[in-house]
FIKOLZA-1660 file (N, C-alpha, C; in steps of 0.1 Angstrom, whole numbers, plus 5000, padded with zeros to 4 digits):
% residues 262
   i   px   py   pz ch aa at
   1 4188 7129 6853  A  M  N
   1 4190 7119 6851  A  M CA
   1 4209 7121 6851  A  M  C
   2 4213 7130 6845  A  A  N
   2 4230 7135 6838  A  A CA
   2 4235 7132 6852  A  A  C
   3 4230 7135 6862  A  G  N
   3 4237 7134 6877  A  G CA
   3 4238 7117 6877  A  G  C
   4 4232 7107 6876  A  E  N
   4 4231 7094 6876  A  E CA
   4 4236 7089 6869  A  E  C
   5 4245 7090 6856  A  L  N
   5 4250 7086 6849  A  L CA
   5 4268 7089 6852  A  L  C
   6 4273 7078 6846  A  S  N
   6 4294 7078 6843  A  S CA
   6 4291 7085 6834  A  S  C
   7 4306 7090 6827  A  P  N
   7 4311 7096 6818  A  P CA
   7 4310 7091 6806  A  P  C
   8 4313 7073 6811  A  I  N
   8 4309 7064 6797  A  I CA
   8 4295 7066 6793  A  I  C
   9 4286 7064 6804  A  D  N
   9 4273 7064 6796  A  D CA
   9 4268 7078 6795  A  D  C
  10 4269 7086 6798  A  K  N
  10 4266 7103 6790  A  K CA
  10 4273 7102 6774  A  K  C
  11 4287 7097 6771  A  A  N
  11 4290 7098 6761  A  A CA
  11 4280 7088 6751  A  A  C
  12 4273 7079 6757  A  K  N
  12 4265 7066 6752  A  K CA
  12 4253 7074 6750  A  K  C
  13 4250 7079 6757  A  F  N
  13 4238 7089 6755  A  F CA
  13 4236 7098 6746  A  F  C
  14 4245 7104 6749  A  V  N
  14 4245 7117 6738  A  V CA
  14 4247 7112 6722  A  V  C
  15 4258 7108 6722  A  A  N
  15 4256 7099 6706  A  A CA
  15 4244 7089 6702  A  A  C
  16 4237 7085 6709  A  A  N
  16 4222 7079 6708  A  A CA
  16 4214 7093 6700  A  A  C
  17 4213 7104 6715  A  R  N
  17 4201 7109 6717  A  R CA
  17 4208 7117 6698  A  R  C
  18 4217 7124 6696  A  R  N
  18 4223 7132 6683  A  R CA
  18 4220 7123 6671  A  R  C
  19 4221 7105 6670  A  A  N
  19 4217 7101 6660  A  A CA
  19 4207 7097 6660  A  A  C
  20 4195 7103 6667  A  A  N
  20 4183 7099 6664  A  A CA
  20 4176 7113 6657  A  A  C
  21 4182 7118 6656  A  D  N
  21 4180 7133 6647  A  D CA
  21 4180 7126 6633  A  D  C
  22 4187 7114 6628  A  Y  N
  22 4183 7111 6615  A  Y CA
  22 4170 7104 6613  A  Y  C
  23 4167 7100 6626  A  V  N
  23 4151 7091 6623  A  V CA
  23 4144 7099 6621  A  V  C
  24 4130 7096 6608  A  E  N
  24 4118 7106 6601  A  E CA
  24 4110 7096 6604  A  E  C
  25 4097 7102 6606  A  T  N
  25 4084 7092 6603  A  T CA
  25 4083 7086 6588  A  T  C
  26 4081 7070 6587  A  G  N
  26 4078 7072 6575  A  G CA
  26 4089 7058 6575  A  G  C
  27 4103 7059 6584  A  M  N
  27 4112 7052 6579  A  M CA
  27 4114 7039 6580  A  M  C
  28 4122 7031 6576  A  Q  N
  28 4123 7020 6582  A  Q CA
  28 4136 7017 6584  A  Q  C
  29 4140 7013 6600  A  V  N
  29 4148 7015 6605  A  V CA
  29 4158 7005 6611  A  V  C
  30 4168 7002 6609  A  G  N
  30 4177 6989 6613  A  G CA
  30 4181 6993 6627  A  G  C
  31 4178 6982 6641  A  L  N
  31 4182 6990 6653  A  L CA
  31 4192 6979 6658  A  L  C
  32 4202 6981 6663  A  G  N
  32 4212 6977 6669  A  G CA
  32 4214 6971 6679  A  G  C
  33 4223 6963 6688  A  T  N
  33 4222 6953 6695  A  T CA
  33 4235 6960 6703  A  T  C
  34 4235 6960 6716  A  G  N
  34 4249 6967 6726  A  G CA
  34 4241 6976 6734  A  G  C
  35 4248 6979 6742  A  S  N
  35 4246 6985 6755  A  S CA
  35 4245 7008 6747  A  S  C
  36 4250 7008 6737  A  T  N
  36 4249 7020 6732  A  T CA
  36 4237 7020 6723  A  T  C
  37 4234 7009 6718  A  A  N
  37 4225 7008 6705  A  A CA
  37 4212 7008 6716  A  A  C
  38 4212 7002 6727  A  A  N
  38 4198 7003 6736  A  A CA
  38 4197 7015 6739  A  A  C
  39 4205 7027 6744  A  W  N
  39 4205 7043 6748  A  W CA
  39 4196 7049 6733  A  W  C
  40 4200 7043 6717  A  L  N
  40 4193 7046 6709  A  L CA
  40 4178 7041 6706  A  L  C
  41 4174 7026 6706  A  V  N
  41 4162 7022 6712  A  V CA
  41 4150 7033 6720  A  V  C
  42 4156 7035 6734  A  R  N
  42 4153 7043 6738  A  R CA
  42 4149 7058 6737  A  R  C
  43 4158 7063 6732  A  C  N
  43 4151 7077 6725  A  C CA
  43 4142 7074 6715  A  C  C
  44 4143 7064 6706  A  L  N
  44 4135 7063 6694  A  L CA
  44 4122 7062 6704  A  L  C
  45 4121 7052 6708  A  G  N
  45 4108 7050 6717  A  G CA
  45 4105 7062 6724  A  G  C
  46 4110 7074 6733  A  E  N
  46 4104 7081 6732  A  E CA
  46 4100 7093 6727  A  E  C
  47 4106 7091 6715  A  M  N
  47 4103 7103 6700  A  M CA
  47 4085 7097 6695  A  M  C
  48 4088 7083 6696  A  V  N
  48 4075 7078 6692  A  V CA
  48 4058 7080 6705  A  V  C
  49 4066 7081 6718  A  R  N
  49 4054 7085 6723  A  R CA
  49 4052 7098 6731  A  R  C
  50 4060 7110 6727  A  D  N
  50 4058 7119 6728  A  D CA
  50 4062 7130 6718  A  D  C
  51 4066 7126 6706  A  D  N
  51 4065 7134 6692  A  D CA
  51 4058 7127 6682  A  D  C
  52 4053 7117 6681  A  G  N
  52 4043 7110 6674  A  G CA
  52 4050 7103 6662  A  G  C
  53 4063 7101 6663  A  L  N
  53 4073 7096 6655  A  L CA
  53 4064 7081 6655  A  L  C
  54 4064 7076 6636  A  R  N
  54 4064 7066 6635  A  R CA
  54 4070 7058 6625  A  R  C
  55 4076 7050 6629  A  I  N
  55 4089 7041 6622  A  I CA
  55 4085 7027 6622  A  I  C
  56 4090 7018 6613  A  K  N
  56 4094 7006 6618  A  K CA
  56 4108 6998 6619  A  K  C
  57 4108 6993 6633  A  G  N
  57 4120 6990 6637  A  G CA
  57 4127 6973 6630  A  G  C
  58 4137 6973 6622  A  V  N
  58 4138 6960 6621  A  V CA
  58 4156 6954 6630  A  V  C
  59 4149 6948 6642  A  P  N
  59 4160 6947 6656  A  P CA
  59 4170 6935 6649  A  P  C
  60 4183 6936 6654  A  T  N
  60 4193 6925 6651  A  T CA
  60 4195 6912 6660  A  T  C
  61 4188 6917 6670  A  S  N
  61 4188 6907 6681  A  S CA
  61 4178 6903 6685  A  S  C
  62 4171 6896 6695  A  T  N
  62 4160 6889 6701  A  T CA
  62 4160 6899 6713  A  T  C
  63 4171 6903 6718  A  R  N
  63 4169 6916 6731  A  R CA
  63 4169 6926 6724  A  R  C
  64 4172 6933 6718  A  T  N
  64 4169 6945 6711  A  T CA
  64 4151 6947 6703  A  T  C
  65 4146 6936 6696  A  A  N
  65 4133 6932 6695  A  A CA
  65 4127 6932 6709  A  A  C
  66 4128 6927 6720  A  A  N
  66 4122 6930 6733  A  A CA
  66 4122 6945 6734  A  A  C
  67 4134 6952 6735  A  L  N
  67 4133 6966 6741  A  L CA
  67 4126 6974 6731  A  L  C
  68 4124 6970 6715  A  A  N
  68 4116 6981 6711  A  A CA
  68 4107 6980 6711  A  A  C
  69 4100 6970 6716  A  R  N
  69 4083 6963 6716  A  R CA
  69 4082 6971 6729  A  R  C
  70 4094 6969 6742  A  D  N
  70 4087 6976 6756  A  D CA
  70 4083 6996 6749  A  D  C
  71 4092 6998 6743  A  V  N
  71 4092 7012 6742  A  V CA
  71 4083 7017 6733  A  V  C
  72 4076 7007 6722  A  G  N
  72 4064 7013 6715  A  G CA
  72 4068 7015 6704  A  G  C
  73 4076 7009 6695  A  I  N
  73 4082 7010 6683  A  I CA
  73 4073 6998 6678  A  I  C
  74 4074 6999 6663  A  E  N
  74 4071 6990 6656  A  E CA
  74 4079 6978 6652  A  E  C
  75 4078 6965 6659  A  V  N
  75 4088 6957 6648  A  V CA
  75 4084 6950 6637  A  V  C
  76 4090 6949 6628  A  V  N
  76 4094 6938 6619  A  V CA
  76 4099 6936 6615  A  V  C
  77 4104 6919 6607  A  S  N
  77 4113 6914 6604  A  S CA
  77 4123 6920 6596  A  S  C
  78 4132 6915 6587  A  L  N
  78 4140 6922 6573  A  L CA
  78 4132 6917 6560  A  L  C
  79 4129 6903 6562  A  D  N
  79 4122 6899 6554  A  D CA
  79 4110 6906 6548  A  D  C
  80 4098 6916 6558  A  E  N
  80 4091 6924 6556  A  E CA
  80 4095 6936 6556  A  E  C
  81 4105 6941 6558  A  A  N
  81 4111 6954 6554  A  A CA
  81 4113 6953 6539  A  A  C
  82 4122 6940 6538  A  R  N
  82 4130 6944 6525  A  R CA
  82 4144 6952 6523  A  R  C
  83 4142 6965 6525  A  W  N
  83 4151 6973 6523  A  W CA
  83 4147 6982 6535  A  W  C
  84 4162 6991 6541  A  L  N
  84 4160 6998 6549  A  L CA
  84 4164 7014 6548  A  L  C
  85 4156 7024 6551  A  D  N
  85 4160 7035 6553  A  D CA
  85 4177 7041 6557  A  D  C
  86 4179 7032 6569  A  L  N
  86 4192 7034 6577  A  L CA
  86 4194 7025 6587  A  L  C
  87 4202 7020 6591  A  T  N
  87 4204 7011 6603  A  T CA
  87 4215 7020 6613  A  T  C
  88 4212 7019 6624  A  I  N
  88 4218 7029 6638  A  I CA
  88 4225 7018 6642  A  I  C
  89 4236 7014 6648  A  D  N
  89 4245 7003 6656  A  D CA
  89 4255 7008 6665  A  D  C
  90 4261 7002 6675  A  G  N
  90 4273 7005 6680  A  G CA
  90 4287 6995 6673  A  G  C
  91 4295 7003 6678  A  A  N
  91 4304 6994 6674  A  A CA
  91 4317 6993 6684  A  A  C
  92 4322 6981 6684  A  D  N
  92 4337 6977 6695  A  D CA
  92 4346 6983 6694  A  D  C
  93 4355 6990 6678  A  E  N
  93 4364 7000 6674  A  E CA
  93 4358 7002 6662  A  E  C
  94 4364 7020 6661  A  F  N
  94 4364 7022 6643  A  F CA
  94 4373 7028 6643  A  F  C
  95 4377 7029 6630  A  D  N
  95 4389 7033 6624  A  D CA
  95 4388 7045 6617  A  D  C
  96 4397 7056 6614  A  A  N
  96 4394 7068 6607  A  A CA
  96 4391 7069 6594  A  A  C
  97 4386 7057 6587  A  D  N
  97 4380 7055 6576  A  D CA
  97 4367 7045 6578  A  D  C
  98 4365 7045 6591  A  L  N
  98 4351 7040 6598  A  L CA
  98 4350 7029 6589  A  L  C
  99 4359 7021 6589  A  N  N
  99 4354 7004 6595  A  N CA
  99 4359 7002 6608  A  N  C
 100 4349 6988 6611  A  L  N
 100 4344 6987 6623  A  L CA
 100 4348 6974 6627  A  L  C
 101 4353 6970 6638  A  I  N
 101 4349 6957 6648  A  I CA
 101 4332 6956 6651  A  I  C
 102 4331 6948 6651  A  K  N
 102 4317 6945 6660  A  K CA
 102 4318 6931 6664  A  K  C
 103 4310 6928 6672  A  G  N
 103 4301 6912 6675  A  G CA
 103 4304 6912 6689  A  G  C
 104 4311 6924 6696  A  G  N
 104 4314 6922 6714  A  G CA
 104 4298 6913 6720  A  G  C
 105 4285 6920 6714  A  G  N
 105 4273 6914 6721  A  G CA
 105 4268 6900 6713  A  G  C
 106 4277 6894 6704  A  G  N
 106 4274 6883 6699  A  G CA
 106 4263 6883 6689  A  G  C
 107 4261 6895 6680  A  A  N
 107 4248 6893 6673  A  A CA
 107 4253 6900 6657  A  A  C
 108 4270 6894 6659  A  L  N
 108 4275 6903 6645  A  L CA
 108 4266 6900 6629  A  L  C
 109 4262 6889 6632  A  L  N
 109 4259 6882 6616  A  L CA
 109 4248 6885 6614  A  L  C
 110 4237 6887 6625  A  Q  N
 110 4226 6901 6619  A  Q CA
 110 4226 6913 6619  A  Q  C
 111 4233 6914 6625  A  E  N
 111 4239 6929 6626  A  E CA
 111 4245 6938 6611  A  E  C
 112 4255 6924 6607  A  K  N
 112 4259 6927 6593  A  K CA
 112 4248 6927 6583  A  K  C
 113 4241 6919 6582  A  I  N
 113 4231 6915 6570  A  I CA
 113 4220 6922 6575  A  I  C
 114 4215 6933 6586  A  V  N
 114 4203 6947 6584  A  V CA
 114 4213 6956 6579  A  V  C
 115 4228 6961 6586  A  A  N
 115 4233 6968 6577  A  A CA
 115 4236 6972 6566  A  A  C
 116 4240 6959 6556  A  T  N
 116 4241 6958 6543  A  T CA
 116 4229 6958 6537  A  T  C
 117 4218 6961 6539  A  A  N
 117 4205 6963 6537  A  A CA
 117 4199 6976 6541  A  A  C
 118 4207 6983 6539  A  S  N
 118 4200 6997 6542  A  S CA
 118 4214 7009 6533  A  S  C
 119 4202 7019 6530  A  D  N
 119 4211 7027 6523  A  D CA
 119 4217 7037 6530  A  D  C
 120 4219 7032 6543  A  Q  N
 120 4231 7044 6553  A  Q CA
 120 4230 7036 6565  A  Q  C
 121 4244 7033 6570  A  M  N
 121 4245 7028 6581  A  M CA
 121 4253 7040 6594  A  M  C
 122 4248 7043 6604  A  I  N
 122 4249 7054 6611  A  I CA
 122 4254 7049 6624  A  I  C
 123 4266 7045 6631  A  V  N
 123 4277 7045 6645  A  V CA
 123 4275 7051 6654  A  V  C
 124 4271 7047 6663  A  I  N
 124 4269 7052 6677  A  I CA
 124 4281 7049 6684  A  I  C
 125 4290 7057 6689  A  A  N
 125 4301 7057 6702  A  A CA
 125 4308 7060 6709  A  A  C
 126 4309 7057 6719  A  D  N
 126 4320 7069 6725  A  D CA
 126 4328 7073 6729  A  D  C
 127 4338 7079 6728  A  V  N
 127 4349 7085 6722  A  V CA
 127 4362 7074 6723  A  V  C
 128 4362 7062 6732  A  T  N
 128 4372 7051 6735  A  T CA
 128 4372 7039 6725  A  T  C
 129 4363 7040 6716  A  K  N
 129 4358 7034 6706  A  K CA
 129 4366 7036 6696  A  K  C
 130 4373 7045 6692  A  G  N
 130 4379 7055 6683  A  G CA
 130 4397 7046 6685  A  G  C
 131 4402 7044 6673  A  V  N
 131 4414 7036 6673  A  V CA
 131 4419 7039 6658  A  V  C
 132 4434 7043 6660  A  D  N
 132 4441 7041 6651  A  D CA
 132 4442 7030 6640  A  D  C
 133 4447 7018 6645  A  T  N
 133 4445 7004 6637  A  T CA
 133 4434 6994 6643  A  T  C
 134 4429 6991 6638  A  L  N
 134 4419 6981 6644  A  L CA
 134 4424 6966 6645  A  L  C
 135 4419 6962 6658  A  G  N
 135 4423 6948 6664  A  G CA
 135 4426 6948 6682  A  G  C
 136 4428 6960 6685  A  H  N
 136 4426 6956 6702  A  H CA
 136 4417 6953 6706  A  H  C
 137 4407 6954 6703  A  F  N
 137 4391 6944 6710  A  F CA
 137 4394 6932 6702  A  F  C
 138 4394 6917 6708  A  P  N
 138 4390 6905 6702  A  P CA
 138 4381 6905 6690  A  P  C
 139 4385 6901 6680  A  L  N
 139 4375 6899 6667  A  L CA
 139 4365 6891 6666  A  L  C
 140 4354 6890 6668  A  P  N
 140 4345 6877 6671  A  P CA
 140 4344 6873 6657  A  P  C
 141 4343 6860 6656  A  V  N
 141 4345 6850 6645  A  V CA
 141 4330 6839 6648  A  V  C
 142 4320 6845 6640  A  E  N
 142 4309 6832 6639  A  E CA
 142 4311 6819 6632  A  E  C
 143 4312 6809 6643  A  V  N
 143 4316 6795 6632  A  V CA
 143 4296 6787 6636  A  V  C
 144 4297 6777 6628  A  I  N
 144 4290 6765 6631  A  I CA
 144 4291 6760 6645  A  I  C
 145 4287 6753 6652  A  P  N
 145 4291 6742 6664  A  P CA
 145 4297 6731 6656  A  P  C
 146 4291 6726 6646  A  F  N
 146 4293 6713 6640  A  F CA
 146 4310 6715 6638  A  F  C
 147 4321 6709 6643  A  G  N
 147 4335 6706 6641  A  G CA
 147 4338 6719 6645  A  G  C
 148 4335 6727 6654  A  W  N
 148 4341 6742 6653  A  W CA
 148 4356 6739 6662  A  W  C
 149 4359 6728 6669  A  Q  N
 149 4378 6730 6668  A  Q CA
 149 4386 6728 6657  A  Q  C
 150 4378 6720 6646  A  T  N
 150 4387 6718 6637  A  T CA
 150 4386 6731 6629  A  T  C
 151 4372 6740 6629  A  T  N
 151 4375 6757 6621  A  T CA
 151 4383 6765 6631  A  T  C
 152 4387 6763 6648  A  K  N
 152 4398 6772 6651  A  K CA
 152 4407 6769 6648  A  K  C
 153 4410 6753 6642  A  A  N
 153 4425 6751 6640  A  A CA
 153 4426 6756 6628  A  A  C
 154 4419 6759 6617  A  L  N
 154 4420 6765 6605  A  L CA
 154 4423 6778 6607  A  L  C
 155 4417 6783 6615  A  I  N
 155 4416 6799 6617  A  I CA
 155 4430 6801 6619  A  I  C
 156 4437 6791 6631  A  E  N
 156 4449 6796 6638  A  E CA
 156 4456 6796 6628  A  E  C
 157 4459 6785 6623  A  E  N
 157 4471 6781 6610  A  E CA
 157 4469 6794 6597  A  E  C
 158 4457 6800 6596  A  M  N
 158 4457 6807 6585  A  M CA
 158 4463 6821 6592  A  M  C
 159 4462 6827 6607  A  L  N
 159 4467 6839 6610  A  L CA
 159 4484 6840 6612  A  L  C
 160 4490 6825 6611  A  A  N
 160 4505 6826 6609  A  A CA
 160 4509 6833 6599  A  A  C
 161 4501 6835 6588  A  A  N
 161 4505 6839 6573  A  A CA
 161 4496 6855 6576  A  A  C
 162 4495 6859 6582  A  M  N
 162 4487 6874 6583  A  M CA
 162 4491 6880 6591  A  M  C
 163 4493 6898 6590  A  D  N
 163 4497 6910 6595  A  D CA
 163 4488 6910 6606  A  D  C
 164 4492 6906 6621  A  V  N
 164 4486 6905 6630  A  V CA
 164 4494 6904 6642  A  V  C
 165 4494 6910 6652  A  L  N
 165 4502 6913 6662  A  L CA
 165 4501 6898 6672  A  L  C
 166 4491 6891 6674  A  G  N
 166 4484 6882 6686  A  G CA
 166 4479 6871 6677  A  G  C
 167 4476 6855 6679  A  Q  N
 167 4471 6847 6675  A  Q CA
 167 4464 6839 6678  A  Q  C
 168 4463 6845 6694  A  Q  N
 168 4451 6834 6704  A  Q CA
 168 4439 6835 6699  A  Q  C
 169 4434 6826 6699  A  T  N
 169 4418 6821 6693  A  T CA
 169 4410 6815 6706  A  T  C
 170 4401 6817 6713  A  T  N
 170 4395 6816 6723  A  T CA
 170 4378 6813 6718  A  T  C
 171 4372 6805 6722  A  L  N
 171 4361 6803 6723  A  L CA
 171 4349 6807 6733  A  L  C
 172 4340 6817 6730  A  R  N
 172 4332 6824 6742  A  R CA
 172 4325 6815 6748  A  R  C
 173 4323 6819 6759  A  M  N
 173 4313 6812 6768  A  M CA
 173 4304 6818 6776  A  M  C
 174 4295 6811 6781  A  N  N
 174 4282 6817 6788  A  N CA
 174 4284 6807 6800  A  N  C
 175 4294 6814 6808  A  G  N
 175 4293 6805 6821  A  G CA
 175 4300 6792 6815  A  G  C
 176 4293 6785 6819  A  D  N
 176 4300 6768 6818  A  D CA
 176 4301 6762 6803  A  D  C
 177 4288 6767 6796  A  A  N
 177 4286 6766 6785  A  A CA
 177 4289 6774 6773  A  A  C
 178 4291 6768 6763  A  P  N
 178 4293 6778 6750  A  P CA
 178 4287 6787 6747  A  P  C
 179 4287 6801 6745  A  F  N
 179 4282 6810 6738  A  F CA
 179 4273 6806 6731  A  F  C
 180 4259 6805 6725  A  V  N
 180 4251 6803 6716  A  V CA
 180 4241 6819 6712  A  V  C
 181 4246 6818 6695  A  T  N
 181 4241 6834 6692  A  T CA
 181 4228 6831 6688  A  T  C
 182 4222 6837 6684  A  D  N
 182 4206 6839 6678  A  D CA
 182 4204 6831 6670  A  D  C
 183 4214 6827 6664  A  E  N
 183 4214 6819 6649  A  E CA
 183 4217 6803 6653  A  E  C
 184 4220 6800 6664  A  G  N
 184 4224 6787 6669  A  G CA
 184 4240 6784 6672  A  G  C
 185 4249 6796 6669  A  N  N
 185 4262 6794 6665  A  N CA
 185 4267 6794 6674  A  N  C
 186 4281 6792 6674  A  H  N
 186 4292 6799 6683  A  H CA
 186 4306 6809 6681  A  H  C
 187 4309 6814 6688  A  I  N
 187 4316 6824 6688  A  I CA
 187 4332 6825 6689  A  I  C
 188 4344 6824 6683  A  L  N
 188 4353 6822 6684  A  L CA
 188 4361 6838 6683  A  L  C
 189 4363 6844 6694  A  D  N
 189 4373 6853 6699  A  D CA
 189 4388 6856 6692  A  D  C
 190 4388 6865 6684  A  L  N
 190 4403 6861 6681  A  L CA
 190 4409 6875 6685  A  L  C
 191 4426 6871 6695  A  H  N
 191 4428 6878 6700  A  H CA
 191 4442 6882 6691  A  H  C
 192 4438 6893 6680  A  L  N
 192 4445 6899 6676  A  L CA
 192 4460 6912 6677  A  L  C
 193 4458 6918 6686  A  K  N
 193 4459 6932 6695  A  K CA
 193 4461 6943 6681  A  K  C
 194 4463 6940 6666  A  R  N
 194 4465 6947 6657  A  R CA
 194 4467 6942 6642  A  R  C
 195 4456 6945 6635  A  I  N
 195 4452 6940 6626  A  I CA
 195 4460 6949 6612  A  I  C
 196 4470 6944 6606  A  G  N
 196 4476 6952 6594  A  G CA
 196 4467 6950 6583  A  G  C
 197 4462 6942 6577  A  A  N
 197 4454 6942 6567  A  A CA
 197 4440 6937 6567  A  A  C
 198 4432 6942 6572  A  A  N
 198 4418 6941 6575  A  A CA
 198 4411 6934 6560  A  A  C
 199 4408 6940 6553  A  R  N
 199 4401 6935 6543  A  R CA
 199 4405 6918 6537  A  R  C
 200 4422 6919 6536  A  Q  N
 200 4428 6906 6535  A  Q CA
 200 4423 6898 6544  A  Q  C
 201 4420 6897 6558  A  L  N
 201 4419 6887 6569  A  L CA
 201 4403 6883 6567  A  L  C
 202 4396 6894 6566  A  S  N
 202 4384 6891 6563  A  S CA
 202 4374 6882 6556  A  S  C
 203 4380 6884 6544  A  M  N
 203 4382 6875 6531  A  M CA
 203 4385 6860 6528  A  M  C
 204 4399 6861 6542  A  A  N
 204 4409 6847 6542  A  A CA
 204 4397 6844 6557  A  A  C
 205 4392 6847 6565  A  L  N
 205 4381 6844 6574  A  L CA
 205 4367 6836 6566  A  L  C
 206 4366 6840 6560  A  N  N
 206 4350 6837 6555  A  N CA
 206 4353 6830 6545  A  N  C
 207 4365 6823 6541  A  Q  N
 207 4363 6813 6530  A  Q CA
 207 4368 6798 6536  A  Q  C
 208 4371 6804 6550  A  I  N
 208 4374 6792 6558  A  I CA
 208 4358 6780 6561  A  I  C
 209 4356 6768 6557  A  P  N
 209 4345 6762 6560  A  P CA
 209 4342 6761 6576  A  P  C
 210 4330 6765 6580  A  G  N
 210 4329 6765 6592  A  G CA
 210 4323 6780 6596  A  G  C
 211 4329 6790 6596  A  V  N
 211 4328 6798 6596  A  V CA
 211 4317 6803 6590  A  V  C
 212 4311 6814 6596  A  V  N
 212 4297 6821 6591  A  V CA
 212 4300 6832 6589  A  V  C
 213 4306 6840 6594  A  E  N
 213 4306 6855 6593  A  E CA
 213 4316 6861 6600  A  E  C
 214 4323 6870 6601  A  N  N
 214 4336 6880 6611  A  N CA
 214 4328 6891 6612  A  N  C
 215 4332 6892 6621  A  G  N
 215 4329 6908 6629  A  G CA
 215 4339 6924 6627  A  G  C
 216 4345 6919 6610  A  L  N
 216 4350 6930 6605  A  L CA
 216 4338 6937 6593  A  L  C
 217 4336 6951 6597  A  F  N
 217 4327 6955 6588  A  F CA
 217 4336 6966 6579  A  F  C
 218 4338 6962 6567  A  M  N
 218 4344 6973 6558  A  M CA
 218 4336 6979 6548  A  M  C
 219 4339 6992 6551  A  D  N
 219 4330 7003 6536  A  D CA
 219 4318 6998 6542  A  D  C
 220 4309 6994 6548  A  V  N
 220 4297 6996 6554  A  V CA
 220 4295 7011 6560  A  V  C
 221 4298 7015 6573  A  C  N
 221 4297 7027 6576  A  C CA
 221 4298 7036 6567  A  C  C
 222 4288 7051 6572  A  D  N
 222 4287 7061 6568  A  D CA
 222 4290 7075 6575  A  D  C
 223 4285 7068 6587  A  V  N
 223 4287 7080 6596  A  V CA
 223 4290 7075 6610  A  V  C
 224 4297 7081 6617  A  V  N
 224 4300 7078 6631  A  V CA
 224 4302 7086 6638  A  V  C
 225 4290 7091 6648  A  V  N
 225 4284 7099 6658  A  V CA
 225 4296 7092 6673  A  V  C
 226 4300 7103 6673  A  V  N
 226 4310 7101 6688  A  V CA
 226 4308 7114 6699  A  V  C
 227 4303 7101 6710  A  G  N
 227 4302 7109 6723  A  G CA
 227 4313 7112 6732  A  G  C
 228 4311 7122 6738  A  Y  N
 228 4316 7128 6747  A  Y CA
 228 4313 7128 6764  A  Y  C
 229 4320 7124 6776  A  G  N
 229 4314 7124 6787  A  G CA
 229 4308 7139 6788  A  G  C
 230 4311 7149 6787  A  D  N
 230 4309 7165 6786  A  D CA
 230 4293 7167 6779  A  D  C
 231 4292 7160 6777  A  G  N
 231 4280 7161 6764  A  G CA
 231 4282 7167 6749  A  G  C
 232 4289 7170 6746  A  R  N
 232 4296 7171 6732  A  R CA
 232 4297 7156 6722  A  R  C
 233 4290 7160 6711  A  V  N
 233 4289 7151 6699  A  V CA
 233 4299 7158 6687  A  V  C
 234 4309 7142 6682  A  E  N
 234 4312 7148 6667  A  E CA
 234 4308 7136 6659  A  E  C
 235 4304 7144 6650  A  V  N
 235 4296 7131 6638  A  V CA
 235 4307 7136 6626  A  V  C
 236 4312 7124 6626  A  R  N
 236 4323 7128 6612  A  R CA
 236 4315 7116 6602  A  R  C
 237 4315 7119 6593  A  D  N
 237 4305 7114 6578  A  D CA
 237 4317 7115 6563  A  D  C
 238 4319 7100 6565  A  I  N
 238 4329 7096 6554  A  I CA
 238 4329 7101 6539  A  I  C
 239 4314 7099 6537  A  N  N
 239 4312 7105 6524  A  N CA
 239 4314 7117 6519  A  N  C
 240 4308 7130 6530  A  D  N
 240 4310 7138 6526  A  D CA
 240 4324 7144 6531  A  D  C
 241 4333 7136 6541  A  G  N
 241 4349 7138 6544  A  G CA
 241 4341 7150 6554  A  G  C
 242 4333 7153 6561  A  T  N
 242 4332 7163 6572  A  T CA
 242 4328 7159 6586  A  T  C
 243 4337 7169 6597  A  V  N
 243 4333 7168 6608  A  V CA
 243 4327 7176 6616  A  V  C
 244 4316 7176 6623  A  H  N
 244 4306 7185 6626  A  H CA
 244 4308 7183 6644  A  H  C
 245 4307 7193 6651  A  E  N
 245 4306 7189 6668  A  E CA
 245 4292 7199 6671  A  E  C
 246 4287 7190 6679  A  D  N
 246 4274 7199 6686  A  D CA
 246 4275 7191 6703  A  D  C
 247 4267 7198 6710  A  K  N
 247 4265 7196 6724  A  K CA
 247 4251 7193 6726  A  K  C
 248 4249 7184 6735  A  I  N
 248 4237 7181 6737  A  I CA
 248 4235 7180 6752  A  I  C
 249 4219 7190 6755  A  N  N
 249 4224 7193 6770  A  N CA
 249 4213 7184 6777  A  N  C
 250 4219 7178 6788  A  F  N
 250 4213 7164 6795  A  F CA
 250 4202 7174 6803  A  F  C
 251 4188 7168 6803  A  V  N
 251 4172 7173 6809  A  V CA
 251 4167 7160 6816  A  V  C
 252 4161 7166 6825  A  D  N
 252 4154 7151 6832  A  D CA
 252 4147 7147 6828  A  D  C
 253 4149 7130 6827  A  T  N
 253 4136 7123 6822  A  T CA
 253 4131 7114 6832  A  T  C
 254 4119 7107 6828  A  D  N
 254 4113 7102 6837  A  D CA
 254 4120 7084 6835  A  D  C
 255 4111 7074 6839  A  N  N
 255 4116 7064 6840  A  N CA
 255 4121 7055 6824  A  N  C
 256 4121 7062 6814  A  L  N
 256 4122 7058 6803  A  L CA
 256 4137 7048 6803  A  L  C
 257 4146 7058 6808  A  F  N
 257 4157 7051 6808  A  F CA
 257 4160 7045 6819  A  F  C
 258 4153 7044 6827  A  S  N
 258 4161 7039 6842  A  S CA
 258 4165 7026 6841  A  S  C
 259 4162 7018 6835  A  D  N
 259 4168 7004 6839  A  D CA
 259 4178 7000 6829  A  D  C
 260 4187 7014 6823  A  L  N
 260 4198 7015 6814  A  L CA
 260 4204 7021 6827  A  L  C
 261 4202 7025 6834  A  M  N
 261 4211 7035 6845  A  M CA
 261 4218 7023 6860  A  M  C
 262 4213 7009 6859  A  D  N
 262 4215 7005 6868  A  D CA
 262 4224 7001 6868  A  D  C
% end
């Protein structure tokens, strides 16, 4: 398999493989959304099939739910689970304090609800996702369709008073139509370039009528597992203040991962 993967995909895979070590039989686990999280779901499916792992997975999107069922993970709703042992998800950006930007895949609302209903949140990411200051990746903001242009104008007016470098706001599209989240909402992407006061911005955004949630995940993540293209992984634990390095050996696998390598 290793020979067929790009360095970025190798980094995503080893991060997911290492994070799967946190999962034990009997756990209720939040399953994230996105390309890196898909590797994690596949790894857990392999453990269910080959090692007898028994878990209940709470997916953060309909596509993650479908993938989890396909690989043999028992899927339950958050209402059924009520509380989770841990959530493992990807991120679009993370900083040294393990604050995140998430929502590039459009599932930020369910991702934030699931993450905050967990004893622990682990983020898996390739090394390119680490930044000194959040904001290079556009910040997603989920808004209700009704009056979204008014909501957009209010956001732009608010941004003028914030510590950001850019203020461009765009409606996320899916072809010729607005992108629609699993909850039936739209997403505005804020092209801020640099966010100087992320907590202040997050609170200000969520006070605007029409805003459902934003993609700033502050003080939610406990551990980041960072993957490198050569198989190295770095585990950063914000609670312990520790950084550990491991190496994941690539081995040949069957078609469990084949659709992620296309």
